[in-house]
C-alpha positions as CSV (number, residue, x, y, z in Angstrom):
1,M,97.3,51.1,151.4
2,P,100.0,51.6,148.7
3,E,102.2,54.6,148.9
4,R,101.0,57.5,146.7
5,K,103.3,60.1,145.1
6,S,102.4,63.4,143.6
7,F,103.7,64.9,140.3
8,L,102.9,67.8,138.0
9,L,101.2,66.9,134.7
10,R,101.0,69.4,131.9
11,A,98.5,68.5,129.2
12,D,96.7,70.1,126.3
13,A,93.5,71.8,127.5
14,A,91.3,69.8,125.1
15,I,92.7,66.5,126.6
16,L,92.0,67.7,130.2
17,E,88.5,68.8,129.2
18,A,87.7,65.4,127.6
19,M,89.2,63.6,130.6
20,Q,87.0,65.7,133.0
21,R,83.9,64.9,131.0
22,W,84.8,61.2,131.1
23,A,85.5,61.4,134.8
24,N,82.1,63.1,135.4
25,D,80.4,60.3,133.4
26,D,82.1,57.6,135.6
27,L,81.5,59.6,138.8
28,R,85.3,59.9,139.4
29,S,87.5,62.9,140.1
30,L,89.8,64.0,137.3
31,N,92.8,62.6,139.3
32,A,91.1,59.2,139.7
33,Q,90.2,59.1,136.0
34,V,93.8,59.8,134.9
35,E,95.1,57.1,137.3
36,F,92.4,54.7,136.0
37,V,93.4,55.3,132.3
38,L,97.1,55.0,133.1
39,R,96.6,51.8,135.0
40,E,94.5,50.2,132.2
41,A,97.1,51.2,129.6
42,L,99.9,49.7,131.7
43,R,97.9,46.5,132.1
44,K,97.2,46.2,128.4
45,T,100.9,46.5,127.5
46,G,101.9,44.0,130.2
47,R,103.7,46.6,132.3
48,L,101.5,46.2,135.4
49,A,100.2,43.0,136.9
50,P,96.5,42.5,137.2
51,P,94.9,43.4,140.6
52,T,95.3,40.8,143.3
53,E,92.3,39.0,144.8
54,A,92.7,41.2,147.9
55,G,91.9,44.2,145.8
56,G,95.4,45.6,145.4
57,T,96.8,47.0,142.2
58,G,99.5,44.4,141.6
59,K,103.2,45.0,141.2
60,A,104.6,47.4,138.6
61,G,107.4,46.3,136.3
62,R,108.2,43.5,133.9
63,E,109.7,40.1,134.6
64,D,113.4,39.6,133.7
65,A,113.9,37.1,130.9
66,S,117.3,36.1,132.2
């Protein structure tokens, strides 16, 4: 299992409420929903590799062009 780290997130109350509703719809915790949204945004921008076949999350970071 990958190492997990904790950090404090300050966000507008309306954003947190919307994320909580979305999490409830998807049967996820708010924390899992925030992580899901961040992971999807990182993948879309090419900053996180797609998940591996074994179910991992891939490796973070970009390839060096040099």
